[in-house]
Residue frames as qw, qx, qy, qz and C-alpha x, y, z in Angstrom:
[[0.026, -0.299, -0.934, 0.192, 29.96, -1.65, 16.76],
 [0.309, -0.398, -0.346, -0.791, 26.28, -0.75, 16.59],
 [0.164, 0.067, 0.719, -0.672, 24.23, -0.22, 19.74],
 [0.068, -0.381, -0.839, -0.382, 20.87, -1.81, 18.86],
 [0.124, -0.714, -0.584, 0.365, 18.97, 0.31, 21.39],
 [0.085, -0.579, 0.091, 0.806, 20.44, 3.57, 20.09],
 [0.008, 0.046, -0.701, -0.712, 19.83, 2.56, 16.49],
 [0.075, -0.533, -0.837, -0.103, 16.26, 1.47, 17.20],
 [0.103, -0.721, -0.378, 0.572, 15.61, 4.78, 18.95],
 [0.048, -0.419, 0.345, 0.839, 16.99, 6.72, 15.98],
 [0.045, -0.191, -0.830, -0.522, 14.81, 4.74, 13.58],
 [0.105, -0.639, -0.743, 0.172, 11.77, 5.36, 15.78],
 [0.085, -0.636, -0.148, 0.752, 12.39, 9.11, 15.74],
 [0.055, 0.173, -0.567, -0.804, 12.01, 9.07, 11.95],
 [0.614, 0.345, 0.379, -0.600, 8.28, 9.32, 11.13],
 [0.054, 0.258, -0.833, -0.486, 7.78, 6.59, 8.54],
 [0.637, 0.318, 0.512, -0.481, 4.06, 5.98, 8.13],
 [0.539, 0.114, 0.746, 0.375, 3.67, 3.76, 5.11],
 [0.899, 0.254, -0.094, 0.343, 5.03, 4.19, 2.51],
 [0.520, -0.750, 0.108, 0.394, 8.33, 5.15, 4.16],
 [0.664, 0.593, 0.020, 0.455, 10.96, 7.18, 2.34],
 [0.132, 0.845, -0.175, 0.487, 13.92, 9.36, 3.12],
 [0.211, -0.734, 0.472, -0.440, 15.03, 10.00, 6.69],
 [0.852, -0.325, 0.355, -0.205, 14.46, 6.53, 8.15],
 [0.919, 0.329, 0.009, 0.219, 16.53, 4.98, 5.34],
 [0.262, 0.799, -0.349, 0.415, 19.22, 7.60, 5.94],
 [0.550, -0.631, 0.443, -0.321, 19.51, 6.44, 9.55],
 [0.951, -0.066, 0.301, 0.005, 19.91, 2.78, 8.64],
 [0.739, 0.598, -0.096, 0.294, 22.34, 3.49, 5.80],
 [0.019, 0.825, -0.410, 0.390, 24.56, 5.59, 8.07],
 [0.717, -0.481, 0.456, -0.213, 24.67, 2.74, 10.61],
 [0.952, 0.130, 0.270, 0.064, 25.57, 0.06, 8.05],
 [0.558, 0.796, -0.198, 0.127, 28.14, 1.85, 5.88],
 [0.114, -0.771, 0.604, -0.168, 31.03, 1.66, 8.40],
 [0.673, -0.250, 0.679, -0.154, 30.60, -2.12, 8.57],
 [0.246, -0.239, 0.825, 0.449, 31.39, -3.07, 5.00],
 [0.472, 0.530, 0.695, -0.120, 27.93, -2.97, 3.43],
 [0.076, 0.041, 0.478, 0.874, 27.32, -1.76, -0.09],
 [0.264, 0.492, 0.574, -0.599, 24.05, 0.15, 0.00],
 [0.024, 0.182, 0.640, 0.746, 21.61, 0.31, -2.90],
 [0.220, 0.488, 0.562, -0.630, 18.54, 2.50, -2.45],
 [0.001, 0.138, 0.617, 0.775, 15.87, 3.05, -5.09],
 [0.393, 0.340, 0.417, -0.745, 12.42, 4.57, -5.38],
 [0.047, -0.060, -0.839, -0.538, 9.89, 2.87, -7.64],
 [0.012, 0.529, 0.846, -0.060, 6.19, 2.83, -8.45],
 [0.098, -0.297, -0.213, -0.925, 3.48, 5.33, -9.23],
 [0.403, 0.041, 0.470, -0.784, 0.36, 6.43, -7.37],
 [0.534, -0.702, 0.045, -0.469, -1.82, 5.12, -5.88],
 [0.938, -0.313, -0.101, 0.111, 0.46, 2.35, -4.55],
 [0.713, -0.018, -0.033, 0.700, 3.75, 4.22, -4.98],
 [0.586, 0.543, -0.564, 0.207, 6.26, 5.70, -5.01],
 [0.865, -0.501, 0.020, -0.005, 8.05, 3.43, -2.52],
 [0.147, 0.771, -0.606, 0.127, 11.66, 3.47, -1.33],
 [0.987, -0.153, -0.037, 0.014, 13.57, 0.21, -0.86],
 [0.071, -0.810, 0.582, -0.028, 17.09, -0.74, 0.16],
 [0.973, 0.061, -0.184, 0.126, 19.45, -3.63, -0.54],
 [0.203, -0.832, 0.506, -0.098, 22.50, -3.77, 1.70],
 [0.971, 0.159, -0.173, 0.051, 25.04, -6.43, 0.74],
 [0.256, -0.779, 0.573, -0.017, 28.32, -7.64, 2.22],
 [0.727, 0.372, -0.568, -0.099, 30.57, -10.31, 0.77],
 [0.531, -0.497, 0.635, -0.261, 31.78, -13.38, 2.62],
 [0.336, 0.242, -0.887, -0.207, 32.17, -17.11, 2.34],
 [0.120, 0.148, 0.923, -0.335, 29.71, -19.88, 3.01],
 [0.071, 0.613, 0.773, 0.143, 25.91, -19.94, 2.79],
 [0.031, 0.303, 0.127, 0.944, 24.35, -16.60, 1.84],
 [0.157, -0.520, -0.738, 0.400, 22.14, -15.33, 4.70],
 [0.042, -0.461, -0.267, -0.845, 19.49, -12.67, 4.13],
 [0.059, -0.431, -0.654, 0.618, 17.55, -10.66, 6.67],
 [0.013, -0.461, -0.527, -0.714, 14.33, -8.99, 5.55],
 [0.142, -0.546, -0.605, 0.562, 12.22, -6.31, 7.12],
 [0.130, 0.732, 0.426, 0.515, 10.22, -3.14, 6.66],
 [0.272, -0.066, -0.297, 0.913, 10.82, 0.39, 7.89],
 [0.317, -0.362, -0.272, -0.833, 7.29, 1.60, 7.23],
 [0.002, -0.172, -0.817, 0.551, 4.76, 1.63, 10.05],
 [0.091, -0.667, -0.697, -0.249, 1.00, 1.95, 10.46],
 [0.094, -0.677, 0.004, -0.730, -0.39, 5.35, 11.53],
 [0.204, 0.136, -0.746, 0.620, 0.07, 5.86, 15.29],
 [0.394, -0.624, -0.639, -0.215, -3.48, 6.85, 16.18],
 [0.205, -0.711, 0.142, -0.658, -4.46, 8.91, 19.22],
 [0.788, -0.569, -0.066, -0.227, -3.91, 8.43, 22.93],
 [0.755, 0.210, -0.399, 0.475, -0.15, 7.94, 23.26],
 [0.559, -0.743, -0.208, 0.304, 1.36, 8.93, 26.62],
 [0.287, -0.614, 0.292, 0.674, 4.18, 10.62, 24.73],
 [0.455, 0.613, -0.344, -0.547, 5.04, 11.23, 21.10],
 [0.958, 0.145, 0.243, -0.049, 4.80, 8.10, 18.95],
 [0.702, 0.611, -0.169, 0.324, 8.06, 9.30, 17.35],
 [0.370, -0.878, 0.275, -0.129, 9.98, 9.89, 20.58],
 [0.767, 0.306, -0.507, 0.249, 12.20, 6.82, 20.58],
 [0.247, -0.664, 0.418, -0.568, 12.23, 7.33, 24.33],
 [0.547, -0.048, -0.806, 0.221, 13.31, 4.82, 26.95],
 [0.476, -0.521, 0.196, -0.681, 11.03, 4.90, 29.99],
 [0.825, -0.334, 0.401, -0.217, 11.84, 2.42, 32.68],
 [0.489, -0.277, 0.771, 0.299, 13.00, -0.70, 30.84],
 [0.569, 0.547, 0.610, 0.072, 10.95, -0.09, 27.68],
 [0.155, -0.216, 0.375, 0.888, 11.72, 1.69, 24.41],
 [0.388, 0.618, 0.575, -0.370, 8.59, 3.40, 23.06],
 [0.158, 0.488, -0.348, -0.785, 7.58, 4.39, 19.55],
 [0.824, 0.406, 0.157, -0.363, 5.50, 3.36, 16.57],
 [0.744, 0.532, -0.403, -0.006, 7.38, 0.49, 14.99],
 [0.321, -0.661, 0.639, -0.227, 9.30, -0.53, 18.12],
 [0.613, -0.122, 0.779, -0.055, 8.33, -4.18, 17.63],
 [0.644, 0.484, 0.582, 0.114, 6.87, -4.08, 14.12],
 [0.961, -0.176, -0.035, 0.213, 9.60, -3.96, 13.12],
 [0.254, 0.865, -0.311, 0.302, 12.30, -1.33, 13.57],
 [0.592, -0.640, 0.467, -0.148, 13.54, -3.06, 16.70],
 [0.915, 0.031, 0.376, 0.140, 14.35, -6.25, 14.81],
 [0.616, 0.727, -0.024, 0.301, 16.05, -4.30, 12.02],
 [0.119, -0.864, 0.406, -0.272, 18.25, -2.57, 14.60],
 [0.778, -0.404, 0.477, -0.062, 19.03, -5.92, 16.22],
 [0.897, 0.290, 0.248, 0.225, 20.04, -7.54, 12.96],
 [0.381, 0.852, -0.176, 0.314, 22.14, -4.54, 11.93],
 [0.374, -0.767, 0.473, -0.218, 23.93, -4.70, 15.28],
 [0.893, -0.153, 0.422, 0.030, 24.46, -8.45, 14.92],
 [0.791, 0.537, 0.094, 0.278, 26.02, -8.05, 11.47],
 [0.111, 0.889, -0.322, 0.307, 28.35, -5.38, 12.81],
 [0.606, -0.587, 0.510, -0.168, 29.46, -7.81, 15.51],
 [0.769, -0.057, 0.626, 0.113, 29.89, -10.90, 13.29],
 [0.360, 0.599, -0.481, -0.529, 31.50, -11.46, 9.91],
 [0.462, -0.117, 0.877, 0.062, 31.82, -14.54, 7.74],
 [0.440, 0.415, 0.771, 0.198, 28.92, -15.51, 5.46],
 [0.040, 0.257, 0.378, 0.888, 27.65, -13.32, 2.62],
 [0.028, 0.512, 0.655, -0.555, 24.89, -11.09, 4.00],
 [0.019, -0.358, -0.442, -0.822, 22.01, -9.22, 2.38],
 [0.107, 0.401, 0.582, -0.700, 19.56, -6.93, 4.15],
 [0.003, 0.406, 0.689, 0.600, 16.30, -6.70, 2.20],
 [0.062, -0.427, -0.500, 0.751, 14.55, -3.59, 3.52],
 [0.073, 0.535, 0.615, 0.575, 11.30, -2.16, 2.14],
 [0.078, 0.025, 0.254, -0.964, 9.36, 1.00, 2.80],
 [0.632, -0.007, -0.103, -0.768, 6.01, -0.64, 2.08],
 [0.210, -0.042, -0.976, 0.040, 4.91, -3.76, 3.88],
 [0.125, 0.360, 0.684, -0.622, 2.08, -2.27, 5.90],
 [0.421, 0.474, -0.021, -0.773, 0.43, -0.76, 2.82],
 [0.833, 0.405, -0.063, -0.372, -0.41, -2.25, -0.59],
 [0.636, -0.404, 0.618, 0.224, 3.09, -3.83, -0.83],
 [0.766, 0.618, 0.174, -0.037, 2.90, -3.56, -4.62],
 [0.512, 0.762, -0.267, 0.292, 6.30, -1.88, -5.02],
 [0.496, -0.741, 0.417, -0.175, 7.99, -3.15, -1.88],
 [0.600, -0.375, 0.700, 0.097, 9.52, -6.60, -1.45],
 [0.786, 0.457, 0.409, 0.073, 8.38, -7.69, -4.93],
 [0.387, 0.904, -0.158, 0.087, 10.42, -4.85, -6.42],
 [0.336, -0.725, 0.601, -0.017, 13.37, -5.82, -4.22],
 [0.796, -0.009, 0.602, 0.071, 13.16, -9.40, -5.48],
 [0.675, 0.710, 0.164, 0.118, 13.24, -8.12, -9.07],
 [0.077, 0.920, -0.373, 0.089, 16.27, -5.96, -8.24],
 [0.592, -0.482, 0.645, 0.010, 18.01, -8.94, -6.62],
 [0.836, 0.301, 0.448, 0.101, 17.37, -11.08, -9.70],
 [0.488, 0.863, -0.045, 0.121, 18.82, -8.39, -11.96],
 [0.032, -0.826, 0.534, -0.180, 21.95, -8.23, -9.79],
 [0.774, 0.131, -0.619, 0.031, 22.15, -12.01, -9.33],
 [0.184, -0.392, 0.646, -0.629, 21.81, -11.77, -5.57],
 [0.757, -0.141, -0.544, -0.332, 20.61, -15.20, -4.47],
 [0.388, -0.511, 0.594, -0.485, 20.30, -15.91, -0.73],
 [0.415, 0.048, -0.908, -0.029, 20.44, -19.48, 0.53],
 [0.325, -0.477, -0.749, 0.324, 18.55, -18.70, 3.75],
 [0.064, -0.497, -0.105, -0.859, 16.29, -15.85, 4.85],
 [0.251, -0.441, -0.706, 0.493, 15.05, -14.62, 8.22],
 [0.109, -0.645, -0.305, -0.692, 12.19, -12.10, 8.34],
 [0.230, 0.052, -0.602, 0.763, 12.22, -10.07, 11.54],
 [0.463, -0.497, -0.334, -0.654, 8.47, -9.85, 12.09],
 [0.327, -0.363, 0.617, -0.617, 7.33, -9.96, 15.74],
 [0.619, 0.002, -0.731, -0.288, 6.58, -13.67, 16.17],
 [0.301, -0.013, -0.836, 0.459, 6.67, -14.26, 19.92],
 [0.433, -0.594, -0.518, -0.437, 3.57, -14.47, 22.08],
 [0.663, -0.717, -0.215, -0.014, 4.50, -14.67, 25.77],
 [0.498, -0.733, 0.300, 0.353, 8.29, -14.34, 25.92],
 [0.337, 0.753, -0.480, -0.300, 11.10, -13.73, 23.50],
 [0.035, 0.400, -0.908, -0.118, 12.04, -16.96, 21.75],
 [0.556, 0.086, 0.733, -0.382, 8.80, -18.86, 22.16],
 [0.702, 0.535, 0.445, -0.148, 7.77, -18.90, 18.47],
 [0.143, -0.331, 0.597, 0.716, 9.32, -19.17, 15.03],
 [0.686, 0.505, 0.218, -0.477, 7.00, -18.84, 12.05],
 [0.386, -0.201, 0.785, 0.440, 7.79, -21.40, 9.35],
 [0.091, 0.363, 0.749, 0.547, 4.77, -20.57, 7.20],
 [0.240, 0.267, 0.278, -0.891, 1.72, -18.37, 6.87],
 [0.449, 0.532, 0.715, -0.064, -1.76, -18.76, 5.50],
 [0.214, 0.231, 0.455, 0.833, -2.67, -17.06, 2.25],
 [0.137, 0.544, 0.437, -0.703, -5.15, -14.21, 1.94],
 [0.103, 0.285, 0.626, 0.718, -7.70, -13.30, -0.70],
 [0.213, 0.413, 0.399, -0.790, -10.38, -10.58, -0.68],
 [0.116, 0.307, 0.810, 0.486, -13.46, -10.97, -2.87],
 [0.290, 0.241, 0.170, -0.910, -16.19, -8.49, -3.78],
 [0.186, 0.387, 0.889, 0.158, -19.64, -9.79, -4.73],
 [0.213, 0.220, -0.044, -0.951, -21.96, -7.53, -6.73],
 [0.197, 0.443, 0.871, 0.081, -25.63, -8.15, -7.48],
 [0.141, 0.095, -0.156, -0.973, -27.57, -5.73, -9.69],
 [0.199, 0.466, 0.850, -0.147, -31.36, -5.72, -9.58],
 [0.003, 0.481, 0.437, 0.760, -34.19, -3.44, -10.57],
 [0.027, 0.075, 0.489, -0.869, -35.50, -0.76, -8.25],
 [0.340, -0.413, -0.611, -0.583, -39.23, -0.67, -7.51],
 [0.493, -0.438, 0.221, -0.719, -41.95, -0.21, -4.91],
 [0.103, -0.175, 0.943, -0.264, -42.15, -2.95, -2.28],
 [0.598, 0.270, 0.491, -0.574, -45.93, -3.19, -2.89],
 [0.781, 0.556, -0.057, -0.279, -45.28, -4.18, -6.51],
 [0.525, -0.515, 0.635, 0.235, -42.44, -6.73, -6.30],
 [0.749, 0.339, 0.540, 0.183, -43.40, -8.24, -9.66],
 [0.412, 0.899, 0.062, 0.136, -42.31, -4.97, -11.28],
 [0.115, -0.864, 0.483, -0.083, -38.89, -5.01, -9.58],
 [0.877, 0.160, -0.418, 0.178, -35.96, -7.37, -9.04],
 [0.523, -0.821, 0.187, -0.133, -34.63, -7.51, -5.49],
 [0.570, 0.547, -0.570, 0.227, -30.83, -8.04, -5.51],
 [0.337, -0.521, 0.619, -0.482, -30.78, -8.56, -1.73],
 [0.918, -0.032, 0.240, -0.316, -32.67, -11.84, -2.11],
 [0.869, 0.427, -0.219, 0.120, -30.10, -13.13, -4.56],
 [0.177, 0.667, -0.571, 0.444, -27.19, -11.88, -2.45],
 [0.635, -0.397, 0.494, -0.441, -28.60, -13.73, 0.57],
 [0.978, 0.157, 0.073, -0.117, -28.77, -16.92, -1.51],
 [0.611, 0.610, -0.411, 0.292, -25.16, -16.46, -2.61],
 [0.093, -0.614, 0.594, -0.512, -23.94, -15.87, 0.94],
 [0.841, -0.233, 0.320, -0.369, -25.91, -18.84, 2.29],
 [0.949, 0.289, -0.103, 0.071, -24.17, -21.10, -0.18],
 [0.384, 0.654, -0.475, 0.446, -20.80, -19.55, 0.57],
 [0.432, -0.567, 0.477, -0.515, -21.36, -19.90, 4.31],
 [0.952, -0.098, 0.182, -0.226, -22.00, -23.64, 3.90],
 [0.711, 0.548, -0.417, 0.143, -18.60, -24.24, 2.28],
 [0.736, -0.592, 0.297, 0.143, -16.06, -26.26, 4.25],
 [0.429, 0.786, -0.432, -0.113, -12.81, -25.63, 2.43],
 [0.648, 0.253, -0.685, 0.218, -10.73, -28.13, 4.39],
 [0.755, -0.616, -0.218, -0.058, -10.05, -29.41, 7.88],
 [0.215, -0.865, 0.451, -0.038, -6.50, -28.15, 8.23],
 [0.883, 0.257, -0.365, 0.145, -3.41, -30.32, 8.33],
 [0.787, -0.252, -0.314, 0.467, -0.28, -30.98, 10.34],
 [0.424, -0.067, -0.105, 0.897, 0.97, -27.39, 10.09],
 [0.127, -0.180, -0.175, -0.960, -2.09, -25.29, 9.30],
 [0.329, 0.309, 0.647, -0.615, -5.47, -24.60, 10.85],
 [0.422, 0.537, 0.713, 0.162, -8.54, -24.95, 8.60],
 [0.122, 0.178, 0.307, 0.927, -9.10, -22.32, 5.93],
 [0.054, 0.605, 0.664, -0.436, -11.94, -19.93, 6.71],
 [0.104, 0.467, 0.443, 0.758, -14.26, -17.61, 4.78],
 [0.129, -0.528, -0.530, 0.650, -15.58, -14.52, 6.54],
 [0.153, 0.787, 0.433, 0.412, -18.13, -11.94, 5.37],
 [0.444, -0.240, -0.237, 0.830, -16.53, -8.59, 6.18],
 [0.132, 0.276, 0.036, -0.951, -18.98, -6.10, 4.66],
 [0.260, 0.554, 0.783, 0.112, -22.54, -5.80, 3.33],
 [0.009, -0.245, 0.119, 0.962, -23.64, -2.95, 1.10],
 [0.220, 0.602, 0.751, 0.155, -27.06, -1.89, -0.05],
 [0.164, -0.104, 0.020, 0.981, -27.30, 1.81, 0.66],
 [0.152, -0.545, -0.671, -0.479, -31.07, 1.94, 0.52],
 [0.002, 0.105, -0.384, 0.917, -32.40, 5.01, 2.42],
 [0.578, -0.105, -0.066, -0.807, -36.09, 4.14, 2.04],
 [0.414, -0.085, 0.853, -0.307, -38.08, 1.38, 3.74],
 [0.679, 0.448, 0.460, -0.356, -40.58, 1.05, 0.91],
 [0.509, 0.723, -0.365, -0.293, -38.18, 0.77, -2.03],
 [0.953, 0.000, 0.224, 0.203, -36.67, -2.39, -3.43],
 [0.214, -0.770, 0.374, 0.471, -33.01, -1.44, -4.06],
 [0.724, 0.644, -0.190, -0.157, -31.20, -1.70, -7.36],
 [0.528, 0.532, -0.607, 0.263, -27.94, -3.01, -5.91],
 [0.771, -0.597, 0.184, -0.125, -26.58, -5.20, -3.14],
 [0.600, 0.565, -0.522, 0.219, -23.00, -6.22, -2.49],
 [0.818, -0.567, 0.097, 0.016, -20.77, -8.01, -0.05],
 [0.301, 0.729, -0.597, 0.146, -17.09, -8.42, 0.68],
 [0.967, -0.246, -0.069, 0.011, -15.41, -11.65, 1.73],
 [0.025, 0.756, -0.645, 0.104, -12.02, -12.32, 3.24],
 [0.989, -0.030, -0.134, -0.049, -10.58, -15.82, 2.98],
 [0.170, -0.717, 0.673, -0.066, -7.53, -16.96, 4.93],
 [0.959, 0.179, -0.102, -0.195, -6.38, -20.24, 3.50],
 [0.646, -0.516, 0.536, 0.168, -3.78, -22.90, 4.10],
 [0.005, -0.513, 0.705, 0.489, -1.50, -24.66, 1.66],
 [0.408, 0.257, 0.874, 0.065, -4.28, -26.98, 0.50],
 [0.354, 0.821, 0.426, -0.137, -5.87, -24.05, -1.37],
 [0.428, 0.066, 0.272, 0.860, -4.83, -21.55, -4.03],
 [0.082, 0.448, 0.242, -0.857, -6.06, -17.98, -4.21],
 [0.290, 0.195, -0.484, -0.802, -7.15, -17.94, -7.85],
 [0.297, -0.203, -0.911, -0.200, -9.13, -21.16, -7.43],
 [0.081, -0.461, -0.685, 0.559, -10.96, -19.70, -4.44],
 [0.203, 0.387, -0.050, -0.898, -11.94, -16.62, -6.43],
 [0.332, 0.057, -0.734, -0.590, -13.20, -18.83, -9.25],
 [0.207, -0.304, -0.921, 0.128, -15.25, -20.92, -6.81],
 [0.052, 0.519, 0.472, -0.711, -16.98, -17.89, -5.31],
 [0.228, 0.333, -0.331, -0.853, -17.50, -16.37, -8.77],
 [0.240, -0.108, -0.890, -0.373, -19.25, -19.55, -9.97],
 [0.104, -0.492, -0.789, 0.354, -21.68, -19.40, -7.06],
 [0.087, 0.518, 0.148, -0.838, -22.35, -15.71, -7.63],
 [0.204, 0.187, -0.598, -0.752, -22.97, -16.25, -11.35],
 [0.168, -0.279, -0.935, -0.138, -25.52, -19.01, -10.72],
 [0.096, -0.663, -0.630, 0.394, -27.54, -16.57, -8.63],
 [0.276, 0.848, 0.341, 0.296, -27.28, -13.68, -11.08],
 [0.296, -0.926, 0.123, 0.197, -24.36, -11.86, -9.48],
 [0.672, 0.594, -0.311, 0.313, -20.68, -11.34, -10.20],
 [0.699, -0.681, 0.095, 0.197, -17.55, -11.68, -8.10],
 [0.597, 0.649, -0.289, 0.374, -14.01, -10.41, -8.46],
 [0.744, -0.653, 0.005, 0.140, -11.10, -10.76, -6.09],
 [0.313, 0.797, -0.458, 0.238, -7.46, -10.06, -5.36],
 [0.906, -0.200, -0.278, 0.248, -4.95, -12.49, -3.93],
 [0.217, -0.933, 0.266, -0.112, -2.82, -10.72, -1.32],
 [0.016, 0.595, -0.802, 0.042, -0.57, -13.73, -0.98],
 [0.827, 0.004, -0.524, -0.202, -0.47, -17.48, -1.29],
 [0.802, -0.561, 0.189, -0.083, 0.11, -19.75, 1.66],
 [0.534, 0.588, -0.585, 0.165, 3.68, -20.89, 2.15],
 [0.857, -0.494, 0.138, -0.050, 5.46, -23.45, 4.30],
 [0.308, 0.657, -0.672, 0.150, 9.16, -23.90, 4.92],
 [0.909, -0.218, -0.350, -0.064, 9.32, -27.48, 6.10],
 [0.587, -0.752, 0.298, 0.030, 11.31, -27.95, 9.31],
 [0.871, 0.358, -0.069, 0.329, 14.94, -28.35, 8.27],
 [0.654, 0.049, -0.194, 0.729, 18.39, -26.76, 8.51],
 [0.035, 0.515, 0.004, 0.856, 17.17, -23.14, 8.73],
 [0.615, -0.621, -0.128, -0.469, 14.58, -23.63, 11.47],
 [0.885, -0.276, -0.257, 0.271, 16.99, -25.93, 13.29],
 [0.512, 0.250, -0.180, 0.802, 19.73, -23.28, 13.19],
 [0.209, -0.558, 0.013, -0.803, 17.47, -20.52, 14.49],
 [0.797, -0.502, -0.233, -0.240, 16.02, -22.84, 17.13],
 [0.819, -0.103, -0.295, 0.481, 19.49, -23.81, 18.32],
 [0.262, 0.368, -0.159, 0.878, 20.52, -20.15, 18.61],
 [0.484, -0.579, -0.096, -0.649, 17.37, -19.35, 20.59],
 [0.880, -0.395, -0.265, 0.006, 17.89, -22.26, 22.94],
 [0.701, 0.069, -0.267, 0.657, 21.55, -21.39, 23.45],
 [0.152, 0.327, -0.121, 0.925, 20.93, -17.70, 24.14],
 [0.460, -0.365, 0.010, -0.810, 17.50, -17.69, 25.75],
 [0.122, -0.121, 0.916, -0.363, 17.15, -21.14, 27.26],
 [0.627, 0.319, 0.414, -0.578, 13.86, -21.87, 25.54],
 [0.309, 0.079, 0.847, 0.425, 12.85, -24.31, 22.80],
 [0.327, 0.263, -0.067, -0.905, 10.70, -22.38, 20.32],
 [0.614, 0.397, 0.652, -0.200, 7.45, -23.60, 18.84],
 [0.119, -0.054, 0.630, 0.766, 7.29, -23.84, 15.06],
 [0.298, 0.572, 0.591, -0.485, 4.08, -22.14, 13.96],
 [0.206, 0.277, 0.586, 0.733, 2.10, -20.93, 10.93],
 [0.056, -0.762, -0.611, 0.208, -0.43, -18.77, 12.77],
 [0.143, -0.597, -0.027, 0.789, -1.14, -15.09, 12.19],
 [0.508, 0.783, 0.134, -0.332, -1.69, -12.87, 9.19],
 [0.805, 0.497, 0.064, 0.319, 0.36, -12.49, 6.04],
 [0.366, -0.782, 0.246, 0.441, 3.87, -11.08, 5.84],
 [0.416, 0.758, -0.405, -0.298, 6.46, -10.45, 3.15],
 [0.400, -0.326, 0.854, 0.062, 7.80, -13.95, 3.83],
 [0.733, 0.428, 0.493, -0.190, 5.11, -15.06, 1.37],
 [0.549, 0.812, -0.175, -0.091, 7.21, -13.45, -1.39],
 [0.035, -0.745, 0.665, -0.032, 10.68, -14.24, -0.07],
 [0.724, -0.155, 0.660, -0.125, 9.90, -17.93, 0.37],
 [0.809, 0.577, 0.070, -0.090, 9.98, -18.18, -3.43],
 [0.310, 0.816, -0.479, 0.095, 13.72, -17.48, -3.31],
 [0.384, 0.306, -0.800, 0.343, 14.95, -19.77, -0.56],
 [0.513, -0.462, -0.701, 0.179, 13.96, -21.37, 2.76],
 [0.051, -0.492, 0.093, -0.864, 12.45, -18.56, 4.83],
 [0.443, -0.524, -0.690, 0.230, 11.38, -18.29, 8.45],
 [0.119, -0.773, -0.022, -0.623, 10.26, -15.43, 10.65],
 [0.649, -0.429, -0.480, 0.404, 11.66, -14.65, 14.06],
 [0.121, 0.557, -0.087, 0.817, 11.46, -11.41, 15.98],
 [0.054, -0.191, 0.541, -0.817, 10.15, -9.67, 19.08],
 [0.135, 0.392, 0.828, -0.378, 6.98, -10.07, 21.14],
 [0.005, 0.372, 0.580, 0.725, 3.85, -9.14, 19.21],
 [0.170, -0.571, -0.710, 0.375, 1.82, -7.92, 22.21],
 [0.009, -0.716, -0.209, 0.666, 1.93, -4.20, 21.36],
 [0.248, 0.001, 0.583, 0.774, 2.28, -4.15, 17.58],
 [0.079, -0.463, -0.551, -0.689, -0.12, -1.69, 15.91],
 [0.404, -0.720, -0.552, 0.113, -1.29, -0.57, 19.38],
 [0.098, -0.920, 0.098, -0.367, -1.07, 2.75, 21.21],
 [0.416, -0.754, 0.492, -0.126, 2.19, 2.98, 23.22],
 [0.943, 0.256, -0.191, 0.094, 3.91, 0.29, 21.17],
 [0.233, -0.819, 0.507, -0.136, 7.11, -0.64, 23.01],
 [0.858, 0.189, -0.458, 0.137, 9.93, -3.16, 23.20],
 [0.724, -0.671, 0.087, 0.135, 11.76, -4.23, 26.31],
 [0.143, 0.850, -0.505, -0.046, 15.37, -3.06, 26.14],
 [0.508, -0.379, 0.773, -0.025, 16.48, -6.46, 27.44],
 [0.783, 0.363, 0.502, -0.051, 14.61, -8.20, 24.61],
 [0.490, 0.858, -0.140, -0.070, 16.24, -5.95, 22.02],
 [0.098, -0.719, 0.688, -0.006, 19.69, -6.85, 23.35],
 [0.638, -0.115, 0.756, -0.086, 18.79, -10.54, 23.57],
 [0.758, 0.583, 0.266, -0.117, 17.43, -10.60, 20.02],
 [0.292, 0.850, -0.434, -0.061, 20.72, -9.13, 18.83],
 [0.365, -0.478, 0.798, -0.053, 22.53, -11.98, 20.60],
 [0.759, 0.225, 0.599, -0.121, 20.31, -14.56, 18.90],
 [0.635, 0.767, -0.004, -0.097, 20.81, -13.06, 15.45],
 [0.058, 0.786, -0.615, -0.013, 24.59, -12.92, 16.03],
 [0.565, -0.235, 0.785, -0.089, 24.52, -16.57, 17.09],
 [0.784, 0.490, 0.359, -0.128, 22.63, -17.48, 13.91],
 [0.431, 0.843, -0.316, -0.068, 25.30, -15.74, 11.80],
 [0.217, -0.602, 0.767, -0.044, 28.04, -17.67, 13.60],
 [0.696, 0.041, 0.705, -0.129, 26.20, -20.96, 13.07],
 [0.715, 0.677, 0.129, -0.117, 25.65, -20.23, 9.37],
 [0.197, 0.830, -0.521, -0.016, 29.34, -19.37, 9.13],
 [0.912, 0.080, -0.401, 0.037, 30.09, -22.77, 10.65],
 [0.176, 0.514, -0.603, 0.583, 32.06, -21.59, 13.67]]
């Protein structure tokens, strides 16, 4: 058997600021090997987004193929912790450490659940880069799975989904994300002689005014409206009497399943071009939705049976690697409370870690059909 609290503590003691490699994977591999898993670890990618370590852990069985996905990398801990962010220490009823809820705790819980339950084929899809660029993380794992003909029927991502108490929220979708840079080049000159210069700020303001007036949509049954936010303005002009030669802005768009990332970039680029600027962007992920069905019903039933709560099905929050995994099979997210993720003194309640293990074990039994 695997003690989820002990395993989570061991994972927390392994410093794994993104991208994670080495020791933290050693800990998980050592826990899984005695329980029938075949472990495949590989390092891929070049700088600046790599190299990244990933792991596929597979176990044979009969029935629907269940996958669990997660990441062992964490964001930097920052300053002000009451103890070491890598202590993996239990104080009172809480286990502390960077990654306790996002998401080493859930990985420990699922590992413990798989050690307790057998039956369906199982795959653990574990990356060392979800918090960073994610270029060589889950996407590389999906390529490796395709090459080895590993095809899950159902997937649970262990991101921290719950808001007030464990079990209150399952994520069945997420909005997409795109970041766009707008550049406007002008001609520097003296403010007293504007006819001899070309002020790019004036044109940038016109671009942003038009962008700000856009209403992308009004949301739908599962998603809130898409929104465009200006996240940075750049001019860099040190003098009050000089018309600058350059002005730029950065936009972030979070969009629902009525939009597509590339089309949003094209729309902003068309506006920028009409005002003498340019725009280029990068799609971090498209929106996805797993319609309520057998997977969400199974997870909901396990939560209700073990925790006595009927979870809400939600699409709120930022992006996750579920945006990639949803291409393979129905995918939902369910994990711990998100109250302390990315914060100083990140911690998980020991009782929640044990209860999450029970829920995951119940899901495995239900998928097995027992």
